[in-house]
C-alpha positions in Angstrom: 27.0 18.3 27.7 24.1 15.9 26.7 24.9 12.6 26.1 24.0 11.2 22.6 22.8 7.6 22.2 23.8 6.0 19.1 22.1 3.0 17.7 23.8 0.1 16.1 24.2 0.2 12.5 22.2 -2.9 11.9 19.4 -1.4 13.9 19.7 2.0 12.0 19.2 -0.1 8.9 16.4 -1.8 10.1 14.7 1.4 11.1 15.3 3.1 8.0 14.0 0.2 6.1 10.8 0.3 7.9 10.3 3.9 7.5 10.9 3.5 3.8 8.4 0.7 3.4 5.7 2.5 5.6 6.2 5.7 3.5 5.8 3.4 0.0 2.7 1.5 1.5 1.1 4.7 2.7 1.5 6.4 -0.6 0.2 3.5 -2.4 -2.9 3.6 -0.4 -3.2 7.3 -0.9 -2.9 7.1 -4.6 -5.4 4.3 -5.1 -7.9 6.0 -2.9 -7.5 9.2 -4.8 -7.7 7.3 -8.1 -10.5 4.7 -7.6 -11.7 5.1 -4.0 -10.5 1.7 -3.0 -7.3 -0.5 -2.6 -6.9 -4.2 -2.1 -3.3 -5.2 -0.7 -2.5 -8.8 0.0 0.1 -9.5 2.8 0.5 -5.7 3.4 -0.1 -5.2 7.1 3.3 -4.7 8.8 4.0 -8.2 10.3 5.0 -6.8 13.7 1.3 -5.1 13.8 -0.2 -8.4 12.7 1.3 -10.6 15.3 0.5 -8.0 17.9 -3.2 -8.0 16.9 -3.0 -11.9 17.1 -1.5 -11.8 20.5 -4.3 -9.3 21.4 -7.0 -11.5 20.1 -5.6 -14.6 22.1 -6.2 -12.5 25.2 -9.9 -11.5 24.5 -12.3 -13.4 26.3 -15.0 -15.2 24.3 -17.7 -13.3 26.2 -16.4 -10.0 25.2 -17.6 -10.6 21.5 -21.3 -9.5 21.2 -23.8 -9.8 18.5 -23.3 -7.2 15.9 -26.0 -4.5 15.1 -26.8 -2.5 12.1 -27.4 1.4 12.5 -25.9 3.7 14.9 -26.6 5.3 18.2 -30.4 5.0 19.3 -31.0 3.3 16.0 -28.9 0.1 16.6 -30.9 -3.1 16.2 -29.9 -6.8 15.7 -31.0 -8.2 12.4 -29.7 -11.8 11.8 -31.2 -11.6 8.3 -28.6 -8.8 7.6 -25.6 -10.0 9.7 -24.7 -12.7 12.1 -21.1 -11.9 13.1 -19.9 -11.0 16.6 -17.6 -8.0 17.4 -15.5 -6.8 20.2 -14.5 -3.0 20.2 -10.9 -2.1 20.6 -9.2 0.7 22.5 -5.7 2.2 22.4 -5.4 1.0 26.0 -6.3 -2.7 25.2 -3.2 -4.9 25.8 -1.2 -5.4 22.5 -3.6 -3.0 20.3 -1.3 0.0 20.7 0.7 -0.8 17.5 -2.4 -1.1 15.4 -3.6 2.3 16.8 -0.2 3.7 16.2 0.0 2.5 12.8 -3.6 3.7 12.0 -2.6 7.1 13.5 0.3 7.2 11.1 -1.8 6.7 8.3 -4.3 9.2 9.0 -1.7 11.8 9.3 -0.5 10.8 6.1 -3.5 10.8 4.3 -4.7 14.0 5.8 -1.2 15.6 4.2 -1.5 14.0 1.0 -5.4 14.1 0.4 -6.4 16.7 2.7 -9.3 14.5 3.9 -9.6 16.0 7.4 -9.7 12.6 9.4 -10.1 13.4 13.0 -10.3 10.0 14.8 -10.2 6.3 14.3 -12.4 3.5 15.7 -11.8 0.0 15.5 -13.3 -3.6 16.4 -12.5 -7.3 16.1 -15.1 -9.3 14.0 -15.7 -12.9 14.4 -17.5 -15.0 11.9 -18.5 -18.6 13.0 -19.3 -21.1 10.2 -22.5 -20.0 8.4 -22.1 -16.3 9.4 -22.3 -13.6 6.8 -23.0 -10.0 6.2 -25.2 -8.9 3.5 -24.7 -6.4 1.0 -24.2 -2.7 2.7 -22.4 0.6 2.9 -20.7 1.8 5.9 -22.0 5.3 5.8 -24.9 7.1 4.4 -24.2 10.2 2.3 -24.5 13.2 4.4 -25.7 11.3 7.5 -22.4 10.0 8.9 -19.0 11.0 9.7 -17.2 7.8 8.5 -14.9 8.6 5.8 -12.6 5.8 5.0 -13.2 2.0 6.0 -10.1 -0.3 6.6 -10.2 -4.1 7.1 -7.3 -6.4 7.8 -7.5 -10.2 8.4 -6.2 -12.3 10.8 -6.5 -15.9 9.3 -3.6 -17.8 8.5 -3.7 -20.6 5.8 -7.1 -19.4 4.7 -8.5 -21.8 1.6 -10.5 -20.3 -1.4 -13.1 -23.3 -0.5 -13.5 -22.0 3.1 -15.7 -18.9 2.0 -15.8 -15.9 4.0 -14.7 -13.9 1.2 -15.4 -10.1 1.2 -17.1 -8.9 -2.1 -16.7 -5.1 -3.2 -19.2 -3.4 -5.8 -17.0 -0.4 -7.0 -18.7 1.6 -9.7 -15.4 2.4 -11.1 -14.4 -1.0 -11.7 -14.6 -2.9 -15.0 -16.2 -5.8 -13.6 -19.5 -6.1 -11.4 -17.5 -7.1 -8.2 -14.2 -7.8 -6.7 -13.8 -10.8 -4.6 -11.1 -10.6 -1.7 -10.0 -13.8 0.3 -9.7 -13.1 4.0 -6.0 -14.1 4.1 -3.4 -13.1 7.0 -2.3 -9.6 6.8 -4.5 -8.6 3.7 -5.4 -4.9 3.7 -8.6 -3.5 2.2 -9.6 0.1 2.4 -12.5 2.1 0.7 -14.3 5.4 0.8 -17.1 4.4 3.5 -20.0 6.2 1.5 -19.1 5.0 -1.6 -18.4 1.2 -1.6 -21.3 -1.3 -1.3 -19.8 -4.7 0.2 -20.8 -7.8 1.7 -19.1 -10.8 3.5 -20.0 -14.2 2.1 -20.9 -17.3 4.5 -18.0 -18.7 6.0 -17.3 -22.6 6.6 -14.5 -21.9 9.5 -14.2 -19.5 11.9 -12.7 -16.2 10.6 -11.5 -13.0 12.2 -11.1 -9.7 11.0 -10.1 -6.1 12.4 -12.4 -3.3 10.8 -11.7 0.1 11.5 -13.2 3.7 10.2 -11.4 7.0 9.9 -13.9 9.7 10.9 -14.1 13.4 10.7 -15.6 15.6 13.3 -19.3 16.1 13.0 -19.5 18.5 16.2 -22.8 19.9 17.2 -22.8 23.0 19.4 -19.3 22.3 20.2 -20.0 18.8 21.5 -18.0 16.1 19.5 -20.0 13.5 17.9 -19.0 10.3 19.6 -17.9 7.2 17.7 -19.8 4.1 17.1 
């Protein structure tokens, strides 16, 4: 006879609540991406995931952050006229990063079922902006030349004030205004179609941390997987 493990009623209630909240969040994301190609959700990354990312960030050595480049593969180059942030790539094995990758993996599965996007993998990094840093207007993927499909950004900045700069500015064609400005507040989530959303990061006046990620499709060539980054 196989022993059955019964969870306490309050633990079951918490598990059910978390599952319902995640399903509601994922459906909101899917619906917004389907309708308008982007979604902005303040205070929406699950607290447990955000706290794990903060712990992960606290354990990253400053020397692990490297000046960000533009372009991919052999075309990568440094251009401080375009961007001045520093980045540190994350792996699922990075201490305290697993919950972020688990959450992204669950979202990937949901979006594939709901929107048939064919998302194949996920890559992610921390970004650090020092006072004066910025990233000029750009897109995350050029049409037909990349396998990045959906971009996601979340922020790890507690107590961010509007006069501290560092805003993300989106330029959606479907919006009724020319641009949409997003404050980089703690746990805010932003997602958009990588090929279709020009965006920029305005200069910041305080240290600013974010986590950027991209859901990718598989552009394999002759059986060889197209690598990330």
